[in-house]
C-alpha positions in Angstrom: 198.5 -6.6 2.0 198.6 -2.6 2.3 197.5 -1.0 -1.0 199.6 1.5 -2.2 196.9 3.0 -4.2 193.2 3.2 -2.9 191.0 1.2 -5.8 188.5 3.6 -7.7 185.2 1.4 -7.6 186.1 0.9 -3.8 186.1 4.3 -3.0 182.9 5.2 -5.4 180.8 2.4 -3.9 181.4 3.8 -0.5 180.1 6.8 -1.7 177.3 5.4 -3.1 176.5 3.6 0.0 176.7 6.7 2.0 174.5 9.0 -0.6 172.0 6.9 -0.9 171.3 6.7 3.3 172.5 10.2 4.1 172.1 12.0 0.7 169.2 14.7 0.0 167.3 12.2 -1.7 167.7 9.2 0.2 167.0 5.5 -2.0 166.6 2.5 0.5 166.7 0.0 -2.7 169.8 2.0 -4.3 171.3 1.5 -0.8 170.0 -1.9 -0.2 172.1 -2.6 -3.4 174.9 -1.8 -2.5 175.4 -4.6 -0.2 177.2 -7.8 0.2 174.7 -10.4 0.2 177.0 -11.8 3.3 176.3 -8.4 5.0 174.6 -7.5 8.3 171.4 -5.4 8.5 169.5 -4.9 11.6 165.8 -5.1 11.6 164.1 -4.1 14.6 165.5 -6.0 17.4 166.7 -8.8 15.0 170.0 -8.6 12.7 169.4 -10.3 9.0 171.9 -11.4 5.8 171.3 -9.0 3.4 170.2 -12.3 1.4 167.5 -13.4 3.3 165.6 -9.9 3.3 162.2 -9.2 2.0 163.3 -5.9 0.1 159.8 -4.4 -0.5 159.0 -4.9 3.8 162.2 -4.0 4.4 162.1 -0.6 2.6 158.5 0.0 3.9 159.8 -0.4 7.5 163.1 1.8 7.2 161.5 4.4 5.4 158.6 5.0 8.4 161.3 4.3 11.1 163.8 6.6 9.4 160.5 9.1 8.9 160.2 9.1 13.2 163.5 9.7 13.6 164.3 12.6 11.3 160.9 14.2 12.6 161.7 13.0 16.3 163.8 15.0 18.8 166.2 12.3 18.4 167.2 12.7 14.5 170.2 10.3 13.4 173.5 11.6 12.4 174.3 12.4 8.7 177.4 11.2 7.2 179.4 13.0 4.2 182.5 11.5 2.5 185.4 13.5 1.9 187.8 11.1 1.0 189.1 7.3 1.1 192.5 7.6 2.9 193.5 3.7 3.3 193.1 0.5 2.0 194.3 -3.1 3.0 193.3 -6.3 1.3 193.0 -10.0 2.7 192.2 -12.9 1.5 188.1 -12.7 1.1 187.9 -8.8 2.4 189.5 -5.5 2.1 189.3 -2.5 4.1 189.1 0.9 3.6 189.5 3.9 5.8 187.8 7.0 5.5 187.6 10.9 6.5 183.7 11.5 7.4 181.7 14.6 8.2 178.8 14.2 10.1 177.1 17.4 9.2 174.6 18.0 12.2 177.3 18.5 14.5 179.9 19.8 11.8 182.0 16.7 13.8 184.9 14.7 11.6 185.8 11.2 12.5 187.5 8.3 10.9 185.5 5.8 9.6 186.4 1.7 8.5 184.5 0.2 5.8 184.9 -3.6 4.9 183.8 -5.1 1.4 184.0 -8.5 -0.1 183.7 -9.1 -4.0 179.8 -8.7 -4.1 179.7 -5.4 -2.3 179.9 -3.7 1.4 179.8 -5.7 4.4 179.4 -2.8 6.8 181.4 0.0 8.2 182.1 1.6 11.6 183.5 4.6 13.1 186.7 4.7 14.7 187.2 5.4 18.5 190.8 7.4 19.6 192.5 4.5 20.5 192.4 3.1 16.9 196.2 2.6 15.6 197.0 3.4 12.1 197.4 -0.2 10.7 194.2 -1.7 9.6 193.9 -5.6 9.4 191.0 -6.5 7.6 189.8 -9.4 9.4 189.5 -7.7 12.6 187.6 -4.4 10.5 185.4 -7.3 9.7 184.8 -8.1 13.4 184.3 -4.8 14.5 181.7 -4.5 12.1 180.0 -7.4 13.0 180.1 -6.5 16.8 178.0 -3.1 16.6 174.9 -5.2 16.3 175.9 -7.4 19.5 175.0 -4.1 21.5 171.6 -4.0 20.3 168.7 -4.4 22.7 166.3 -6.4 22.5 163.0 -5.0 21.5 162.3 -1.8 18.8 162.7 1.1 19.7 165.2 3.9 18.4 167.9 1.6 17.2 165.5 -0.5 14.8 166.8 1.1 11.6 170.1 1.6 12.5 173.5 0.7 10.4 176.8 0.3 12.2 177.8 3.6 11.4 175.4 5.2 13.1 175.6 2.8 16.3 179.0 3.6 16.4 179.2 7.0 16.6 176.4 6.8 19.0 178.6 4.7 21.2 181.6 6.8 20.9 180.4 11.0 20.3 177.5 10.9 23.3 174.4 10.2 21.2 172.1 11.9 19.2 170.5 9.1 19.6 171.0 7.7 23.2 168.0 7.9 25.1 168.5 6.0 28.5 165.9 4.3 29.6 163.2 5.2 26.5 163.2 1.4 25.6 161.0 -1.0 26.9 158.5 -1.0 29.7 157.9 2.3 30.7 159.2 4.7 27.9 156.4 6.6 27.5 156.2 7.7 31.2 159.8 8.1 31.1 159.4 10.4 28.0 156.2 12.2 29.2 158.1 13.1 32.5 161.2 14.1 30.4 163.5 12.0 31.3 166.6 11.6 29.8 166.7 13.8 27.1 168.5 13.4 23.7 172.2 13.4 23.7 172.3 12.0 27.1 175.5 11.1 27.5 176.8 13.8 29.4 173.6 13.5 32.1 174.9 13.4 35.6 176.3 10.6 37.3 175.9 9.8 41.0 177.6 7.6 43.6 178.1 6.4 46.7 181.7 7.5 47.8 182.7 4.4 49.3 181.9 2.3 46.1 185.3 1.0 44.5 186.1 -1.3 41.5 188.9 -2.8 39.4 188.9 -5.8 38.3 190.8 -8.6 40.0 190.9 -11.0 37.0 189.4 -13.9 39.0 187.0 -14.6 36.2 183.9 -15.3 38.4 181.9 -13.8 36.2 182.8 -15.9 33.1 182.0 -18.5 35.1 178.9 -19.7 33.4 177.7 -22.4 35.0 177.4 -20.3 38.0 175.6 -17.2 36.3 174.1 -18.2 33.1 174.1 -15.3 30.5 171.2 -15.1 27.7 172.0 -13.6 24.2 169.3 -11.7 22.2 169.1 -12.9 18.5 170.9 -9.8 17.3 174.0 -10.5 19.3 173.7 -14.1 18.5 174.1 -13.5 14.7 176.5 -10.8 14.9 179.0 -13.1 17.1 178.0 -16.0 14.4 179.2 -13.3 12.0 182.8 -12.7 13.0 185.9 -14.2 11.5 186.8 -16.8 14.1 188.7 -18.4 11.9 190.9 -16.1 11.6 191.0 -14.7 14.9 190.1 -17.3 17.6 190.6 -20.6 15.6 190.2 -22.8 18.9 186.4 -21.6 19.2 185.0 -23.5 15.9 185.8 -26.5 17.9 182.9 -26.0 20.0 179.3 -24.7 20.6 179.3 -21.2 20.9 175.0 -20.9 22.2 172.8 -23.2 23.8 169.2 -23.0 22.6 166.5 -23.6 24.9 165.8 -27.8 24.9 162.3 -28.0 23.1 163.5 -26.0 20.1 165.1 -26.2 16.6 168.8 -24.7 17.3 168.8 -24.0 13.5 165.8 -22.3 12.8 165.0 -20.8 16.8 165.4 -16.8 16.4 165.1 -16.3 20.4 167.3 -15.6 23.1 169.8 -18.2 23.8 172.4 -18.8 26.5 176.4 -18.9 26.3 177.3 -22.2 25.6 179.7 -23.8 28.7 182.6 -26.0 28.7 183.1 -29.0 30.7 185.3 -27.0 33.1 182.4 -24.6 33.5 183.2 -21.7 32.7 182.0 -19.8 29.3 182.8 -21.2 25.7 184.2 -17.6 24.9 186.8 -17.8 28.1 190.5 -18.8 27.8 192.2 -19.9 30.5 195.5 -17.8 29.3 193.4 -14.7 27.2 191.2 -13.9 29.2 187.7 -13.2 27.2 188.0 -14.1 23.5 185.6 -12.2 22.5 187.6 -8.9 24.3 190.8 -10.1 23.1 190.0 -10.3 19.4 188.2 -7.3 19.4 189.9 -5.1 21.8 186.8 -4.3 23.6 183.3 -6.2 25.0 180.2 -5.8 22.6 178.3 -8.3 24.8 176.0 -5.6 27.1 175.6 -8.0 29.9 179.7 -8.9 30.0 180.1 -5.3 29.1 178.4 -3.6 31.9 179.2 -6.0 34.8 179.7 -5.1 37.4 178.1 -2.5 37.1 174.5 -1.1 37.0 172.7 1.9 36.6 169.2 3.2 38.1 167.9 6.1 36.1 166.4 8.8 38.3 165.1 12.4 37.1 168.3 14.0 38.0 170.4 11.8 36.7 171.6 8.3 36.7 173.0 6.8 39.9 175.9 4.2 39.2 176.4 1.3 41.3 178.0 -2.3 41.2 177.1 -5.8 42.2 178.4 -7.3 45.2 178.3 -10.8 43.5 182.0 -9.0 41.9 184.5 -9.9 44.7 185.9 -6.6 44.1 183.2 -4.5 44.6 182.0 -6.8 47.6 185.1 -5.8 49.4 185.8 -2.2 47.8 189.3 -3.5 45.9 190.4 -1.1 43.4 189.7 2.8 42.2 186.7 4.6 43.3 184.1 4.8 40.6 184.5 8.8 40.2 187.7 7.9 38.8 186.5 5.7 36.3 183.8 7.9 34.8 184.8 7.1 31.0 184.6 4.0 31.4 181.5 3.7 33.2 179.8 6.5 30.4 180.6 3.8 27.5 178.8 1.1 29.9 176.1 3.4 30.5 175.5 3.6 26.8 175.9 -0.3 26.2 172.8 -0.5 29.5 170.8 2.2 27.5 167.6 -0.5 27.8 166.2 0.3 31.2 166.5 -1.9 34.4 165.8 0.1 36.4 164.0 3.8 36.2 162.5 6.2 39.0 159.6 8.5 38.0 159.4 12.3 38.8 157.1 11.2 42.4 157.7 8.0 44.6 155.2 6.1 46.5 156.2 6.4 50.4 153.2 4.1 51.6 149.7 3.2 50.9 148.6 5.6 48.5 150.6 9.1 49.7 153.4 10.0 46.9 156.1 13.0 47.1 158.6 14.6 44.5 161.4 13.0 43.4 163.8 15.6 45.4 161.7 14.8 48.7 162.9 10.8 48.4 166.3 12.1 47.6 166.5 14.0 51.2 165.1 11.0 52.5 167.5 9.1 51.1 170.3 10.6 52.4 169.4 10.9 55.8 169.3 7.3 55.7 172.5 6.6 54.0 173.6 8.7 56.6 172.8 6.6 59.6 174.4 3.2 57.3 177.7 5.2 57.2 180.4 2.5 58.0 182.2 3.4 61.0 179.1 5.8 62.6 178.8 6.2 66.4 177.2 3.4 67.6 176.5 -0.3 67.2 174.6 -0.8 63.3 171.2 -2.1 65.5 171.4 1.2 67.0 171.4 3.7 63.9 168.9 0.7 62.0 166.5 1.8 65.3 166.7 5.6 65.0 166.6 5.5 61.1 163.5 3.2 61.4 162.0 6.6 64.1 163.6 8.9 61.4 160.9 6.7 58.7 158.0 6.6 60.9 158.4 10.2 61.6 158.3 11.0 57.7 155.2 8.5 57.1 153.0 10.5 59.4 153.4 13.7 57.8 151.0 14.6 54.7 152.9 14.6 51.8 156.7 16.4 53.4 158.9 17.9 51.2 162.8 18.0 51.5 162.9 20.7 54.3 160.3 19.1 56.3 162.1 15.9 56.0 165.4 17.4 56.5 164.0 18.9 59.9 162.5 15.0 60.7 166.4 14.3 60.5 167.8 16.8 62.0 165.3 15.8 65.4 166.5 12.3 65.1 170.0 12.6 65.3 169.9 15.1 68.0 168.8 12.0 70.3 170.4 9.8 71.8 171.1 6.2 70.5 169.3 3.0 72.1 171.7 0.5 73.1 170.5 -3.1 73.9 171.2 -7.0 73.5 170.5 -8.6 70.3 167.8 -11.2 71.0 169.0 -13.7 69.4 165.0 -15.0 68.2 164.8 -14.7 64.2 161.5 -13.4 62.3 159.6 -16.4 60.6 160.2 -14.3 57.1 163.9 -14.1 57.5 163.8 -17.9 58.7 161.9 -18.8 55.9 164.3 -17.0 53.4 167.3 -18.5 54.5 166.3 -22.1 54.0 165.3 -20.9 50.7 168.8 -19.4 49.6 169.9 -22.9 50.9 168.2 -24.2 47.8 168.6 -22.0 45.5 172.0 -21.5 46.1 173.4 -24.3 47.6 177.2 -24.6 49.6 179.7 -27.1 48.9 179.0 -30.8 50.4 180.6 -31.2 54.0 181.4 -34.6 55.3 178.1 -35.3 56.8 175.0 -35.9 55.0 171.7 -33.8 56.4 169.6 -35.8 58.5 166.2 -36.7 57.0 164.7 -33.7 58.7 166.7 -31.6 56.7 167.6 -28.4 56.7 164.6 -26.7 58.8 165.4 -29.0 61.6 169.0 -28.6 61.5 168.2 -24.4 61.8 165.6 -24.3 63.8 168.2 -26.1 66.3 171.2 -23.8 65.9 172.5 -22.1 69.0 173.0 -18.5 69.7 175.9 -17.7 67.6 179.6 -15.7 68.9 180.7 -15.2 65.8 181.2 -11.0 65.2 180.6 -10.3 61.8 182.2 -7.0 60.7 179.7 -4.1 61.1 181.3 -2.0 58.3 181.1 -4.2 55.4 177.7 -5.3 56.7 176.7 -1.1 56.7 178.4 -0.5 53.5 176.5 -3.9 51.7 172.5 -1.9 53.3 173.9 1.5 51.8 174.1 -0.7 48.4 171.0 -2.1 49.1 169.1 1.3 49.6 171.2 2.9 46.8 170.4 0.7 44.3 166.3 1.1 44.5 165.2 -2.0 42.6 161.9 -1.9 44.5 161.6 1.6 44.6 159.3 2.2 41.9 156.9 -0.5 41.8 157.2 -0.7 45.5 157.7 2.4 47.2 160.0 3.8 49.5 158.9 2.0 52.8 159.6 -1.0 51.5 162.4 -0.6 49.9 163.4 0.5 53.5 162.1 -2.8 55.0 164.2 -4.5 52.1 167.5 -2.9 54.0 166.3 -4.1 57.2 165.1 -7.9 56.2 168.6 -7.9 54.4 170.7 -7.2 57.5 168.4 -9.8 59.3 168.9 -12.7 56.5 172.6 -11.9 55.8 173.2 -12.3 59.3 171.2 -15.4 59.9 172.6 -17.3 57.1 176.3 -16.6 57.5 176.2 -17.7 61.3 174.3 -20.6 60.0 176.9 -21.6 57.4 179.8 -21.1 60.2 177.5 -23.6 62.5 176.9 -26.0 59.6 180.7 -25.9 58.4 181.8 -26.5 61.7 179.5 -29.4 62.7 180.6 -31.0 59.1 177.4 -30.6 57.3 179.0 -28.2 54.1 181.7 -26.3 53.2 182.3 -22.8 52.4 184.9 -21.4 49.8 187.4 -19.0 50.8 187.1 -15.0 50.6 187.4 -13.9 46.7 190.5 -11.9 45.9 189.0 -8.6 46.8 189.4 -9.8 50.1 193.0 -8.4 50.5 192.2 -4.6 50.4 190.7 -5.8 53.8 192.0 -7.4 57.4 192.0 -10.9 57.6 188.6 -12.0 59.5 187.7 -15.6 60.2 184.1 -14.5 59.6 184.3 -13.3 56.0 183.9 -16.7 54.2 180.6 -16.5 55.4 179.6 -12.8 55.4 180.8 -13.3 51.6 178.4 -16.2 50.6 175.8 -14.6 52.5 175.7 -11.3 50.6 176.7 -12.5 47.2 173.9 -15.0 47.6 171.5 -12.6 48.4 172.4 -10.0 46.1 171.4 -12.3 43.2 168.5 -13.3 44.7 167.3 -9.5 45.1 168.7 -8.3 42.1 168.7 -10.7 39.2 165.9 -12.3 40.4 164.1 -9.3 42.0 160.3 -9.4 40.4 160.6 -13.0 41.6 161.4 -12.2 44.8 158.5 -8.8 45.2 156.2 -11.3 43.9 157.1 -14.4 46.3 156.0 -11.7 49.4 153.2 -10.9 47.3 152.1 -14.4 47.3 152.0 -14.3 51.0 149.8 -11.3 51.4 150.0 -12.2 55.3 153.9 -11.6 55.2 153.7 -9.3 52.7 151.6 -6.7 55.4 153.4 -7.7 58.2 156.5 -6.5 56.6 155.5 -2.7 56.3 154.0 -2.7 59.7 156.0 -0.5 62.2 155.5 -4.0 64.6 157.6 -5.7 62.2 160.9 -3.8 62.1 162.1 -4.5 65.7 162.8 -8.3 65.2 164.6 -7.3 62.3 166.8 -5.1 63.9 167.3 -6.8 67.3 166.6 -10.2 66.6 
């Protein structure tokens, strides 16, 4: 019910709520007294109900954290109440719209506060797409949703209100540091990376990268991906009034706790529950994601980011897409550069670091070069991998390998030396020779492992008792021609995401490119052969494939690329440790003599 007059006690409570936190003499005890017992309050990486807080301990914690924010280079915003302009009452909650001023920037914003009979449930700053009508239960859900994107672990988010989180998300971050949470944040801060207000940080994309959602719902097939949810997100999602917004959710569990814990008391990570059809519990065949449908946006960071991913570098953020998304794999949709506003919103959600690169990069052994030199090296390698460039992919990989070895022979080469070496190598004729058909032992082992980790559909025949290794060992030379342009795009993607660059260095990163090509080809060829022999079945290409010309090799290349992308990106640490656990294979991979078998095998 829309109220024709603003209730004076409600307006006064909002004023006190703001003054006790942002006024000239903050009073945390008085601020806590403004909350409803049902309100959510952020404490570190956990969200607690107001009624469960230890007030004395909380006052000490928040006082220390607020002092750090105020004294540091990332001060929290300060809000003043200008006016309460609208109010809508539901059965047990009310929503009030207020005009606020953020005094540090002088920016005027519209905010919504939600109250029940006992106090304030919380508030959030509205975005530019907010409509004129207020729904108190949607507002209650949006208050809770602000806490669903809090990164795991303590950091600058550790004591923020929903007002501050939403303001930061929408207005470019007095708080966002884009990488100073979690492991490595001290080094990143010391290097001067990711300054305050970094939502205007430069973004860089591969020019061929495209994505528009094909609505295939593969990312919602939780039985295939699994999706871990932190405690803050769990508490936030459970606080949403689903009985008003999506009552069908009340008939099934939302989360699954580990088997060996009490789900009623467990406060660690959980996973989104899976319906019998294999989809996430929040997925609806008609409405899509019920969270997104109810709230108008996706607050779960992992879902909101998909399929985008980010690598923080000293000169900005490299943006890429995971190729286990069909549309991203096949380059279907808008260029990433045309989606910048959308990408920046996802970048805020991904402010917990996944990948970051420091100001110096390990080339090989103990030789390090400035970031600018590596960027020059990467640019030259990307040129050799350009889809449609002259020469076969093998001949271009051979030329690029010669360039890498020439760079490694230098003593800390800078950008000019790397440019000269690249120009010299490009001036030489490309070497063309027949493929040898002999697979490297490491490639063979990884291909066999892929079948175990990501098994294909069963065929009409069972594997013999000697198993997959026996079959792969007897596989004849393939006559299946894989589309080289798609394969080249994938290799550019592997190089560009820099998954191992910070920890393993440039030579290892390049070897992963060569290894990826060899594994994808061998895996795709074996899938095609085993399907033809009746041992397995491969699903047809995803909907994004309509952007490409029909090709009989696409189903096999798609599965090979997507399975390897999942292994390298989502199990990347496992992948590196796997190689490190076999030091002879790891060392051999980095030697010059390993390259020919990967390129010509």
